[in-house]
N, C-alpha and C positions, 0 to 999 in steps of 0.2 A: 688735656687733664683739666681738672675745675680747678678755678682758682686757689677754693679753700679746702684743705682737705679733715678730716674729722672723725676720731674716733676714740670709742671708750676705753679708758685706763681700768680694766677690772681690778678689784682687790684681789690679794692673795691669801688665801686662809690657811693655817697651817693645822689638820687633823691632828697632828702630831710634831713635836719637835725632839728629837733625841741627841742629847749634847754629848762628845768627848772629849778629848784631850786638846791642846793648845799646839797649833802647828809650828814649824819653825820659822813663818810669815805670822806669829801673832794672833792667825784665825784659830778658829776651832772647828774640828770635824764635827760634821752634820749628817742626820739623816732624816728625812722629813716626808710626809705625805701632801701635796698643796693640792689645793681646789681653787675654784676661781667663781664665786657666787656670781650671779648676773646684776651687777651693780659695781660702779665705780664715778670716777672724775671723768671728765669730758678733757679733752686736748684737741684744740684745732691750730691748724696752721695755712698761712696764705702768703705768697712771694710780698718781699719788701726789700729796701737797700741795706738794712739794718736788720740784727736782731734785737727785738723786744718781748717783754713778756707783761700781758696784762691776767691778773688772778681774780676772777669774778666767783659767785655761787656762795652758798651755806656758809662755809669757813673759811673765806676770804679773809675776815675781819683776823684768822688767825696769821696769815704770812702779811697783813698788812703792815707792818713797820721794818719788816724785813728788807733788804736790798735787792731786787731781780737775781742779781748776780749769786746772792746766796742761794738759791732756790737749786733744788736736784735736775729742773727743768731748761733752765740756762745752762748749769755746768755738763748736761748730755749735748744740747744745740753746738757748746765750744769744742766738746770732745770730739764730735761729727764735723765740724769745721775742719779741725786739725788733721782727721783721721782721712778726709778725701782731700782735704789742700785745697781747700775753696773758701773765698770771701763772700759766696753768698748771704743774704740775709732770712731772714722772715717774723712776720707777726705771728705771736703763739698767743694762745688765750689758754688758760687752765682753768675751767668750773670746776669749782671744787666743792665734791660733795662728801667726800671722806678725811674724819679728824687728823690732826696732824699728829704725828708719833705715836699712832694706835694700833702697831703691831699688825697690819694687816697689808703693808705694803703701799700704802697709798702714794705716798712722793717718789718709789723706786717707779712704780706702774708708771705713773704719770712721765717719769724721765724717758722709762725703756719707750713707752708708746711716741714719746717724742723723738727718740732715735728714728723708728720704724716709719712714722709721717716725714720727718725730714728727710731721709734718703728717698723717700719716693718724689717730694717736692726737687729736691735737688738733682734728682736724677743719678745718684752718687753712687760709683760701683763698690759700693761695700759690701765684701758676702757675709751672709747669714753669721757665718763661724766669727767673721771680723766683727760683726753686731754684736755678737754673743759675747766678745772678747771686751769689749767695749760697755755692754752692760755692764759687765762683774767689777769693772774699774768704777762704776758709779756706786755699789753697794753687793753686799753678799745676795741680796734678794733680785738683784738685775738680772742672772739668767733668767730665771722660774719666772719672772715679771714679765720678759720678753717669750715665753714660750706659747701664750695664748695667740698670738700675732703673726708667728711662723708656721704652726701646725692646729688643726683642731685636736683638743686633747682633754678627755675629762677630769684627767688629775697628770699631777708631774711629780715622780720622784725625785728629792734633790740627796746632793751627797757631797763629799770633799767639804769644802767653805759654802759650796752654793754655787760653784762654778761648773760643777757637773748634774746636769740636767737630763730626765728620759720622760718620755711617755710613760704615765702610770698606767694602772688597772681600769678599766671602764668600772662606772659605779653606778648603783641606781640612783634615779632619780630623788632627789630627799630636798626637802628645802631647809634652809638654815636663820636660825633670828640671831643677827650681830648685835651686841648691848656692849658701849662703850660710857664707862662713869662719867665721861668728859674730864679724865686727869689725865695730863701726859706723864708718859713711863720712858726714861732716857735707857737706850739700850745698855750704854757701857757698865752702869752699877750694878744692873742685873747679872749681867756676864760675870762682872768681878766678885760678886758674893755667890753664885754658882761656884766659881775657882777657888772661893776661899774654903767652903765646904766640900769640896769633890776635887782634891788635890790628884787623884790617879784615875780619873773616870775611864771606865773601858771604849775602844772602839764602837759608834753607833751603828746600829741596823734597822732595818724594818720588819716585823711579822709577816706571814703570811694571815692572810683570813679570808672566808667565803662570805660573811655578811659586815655591815657596818657595825652592828651592836659587837661583834665579834673583836673588830679593828679596835673600836672604844676600848675592850677589857685587856689588851694585850699591849699598850701603847699608853703614852703620856706625855706632857710638856717638862722635862725637865727645869727649864727657867719658870715655869708657874709656882712654886713657891717662895721662889726670892723675889718675883715682882708683885706677890699678896705682900710681901712685907715691904716693900716700898710705897705699897699702895693697896690700903685694906679697902677699897672701892670695889676692886676686883673681886672678893671672896664676897662683897653683897650683891654683885652681879652674877656670880655664879649660884649663889644659893637661891636667888630668885628664879633663875631658869632651872634650875635642876628639881625647884618644887613643883613645877607643871607638870602634870600626869601624863601629858602624853610626848614629853619628851625623850627621844633615844638615848644620849648622851649630851654632856656637855664639857668645855675646856676653853683654856685660854689661847689665844694665836701671838705666835712669834713672842716678843718679850714684852707684851700688852699695853695697852690695858683692854683692849680690845677680846671679848670673849662672846661664846657664841652655842648655842642650842643645836640640836640636827631633828627634824622632825618630818614624818612623812606626809603631811598635806601643806598645803597652801594655807588654809584655814587654821592648823594650829601653831604655824609660824606667826602669821600675822597676830594673832593673838597675843604670842607671848612677846611680838615688839610691841603692840598698844600696853599691855599689862608693864613693859620696863619703862614705858615714857611716863607713865605717872609716880615714877620714882626721880624724874627731870634727868634720865639719861638720854643719851643719843642713841636709836636701835633702828634696825631695818630687816625687815622680813625678805631673801630672794631664794631663786631655785638655783639650786646646784645640779650641773650636767653638764654635757659635752658643751662647748665654744663653739659657734660658727662664725660668724663675720662679727661679733660684737655689737650687733644691733639690738639693743634691747634697753629698756624702759628704766629709769631712774625714779618713776612715780609710783 
């Protein structure tokens, strides 16, 4: 085994997010189709006598003043230690390319990637099912963010409160432009605003579809209007993306604030990303297709 294990923590984008009633455990019933653009943070782990975390990269500054133990990566590592009954350590490096609290699963993907790598580094006898359970204790997006590491799939269907995941349909190769107005949107207030406006939502489901255009017409993100109220920058981002003549459709991911536009070509997505940067926003063009081994570029 190599001294250092490294893997991309791909971002998770909700092509749609249908929200239902609150369950007895306080979580919402959800239905979503998630995809994984070829972009993300990078996690590296190597043997060490104790658990340590170093954060580098463009968005390390957002985490600079937080204690390492508050990071989801360290929480995941501690959870795996407990589950495996081990006191082994590791030097963990998080190379942060994704804005924090951005609705595309950045921190959760970092944590689940850490679970996957440390299981291998420590040779822990933890099954995929047990790893799945651990991932859900980290957050509702844990199981879906773990999926790209356990199976090659172009999309994942999320249900329950996120604990139920299944391989989604094959998708045509499309490109995505991700845009974030560099404003954090806390999840809790968005869900509370949804609950106040929807005291009795129906159980969510997903429609059948034949084209990406049809899917966009038949779906929505139920949290988007409430995130827009808290973060007007989302409205500006979506208006800018929608004004592009070659965009298929646009939407916000998760509870925000990252939004996306879908495009048929790399050139169109890259042009949209360049245009977004002129507004001072963070943007990234990336391909959406079947994941293989996570070896893709952030450049």
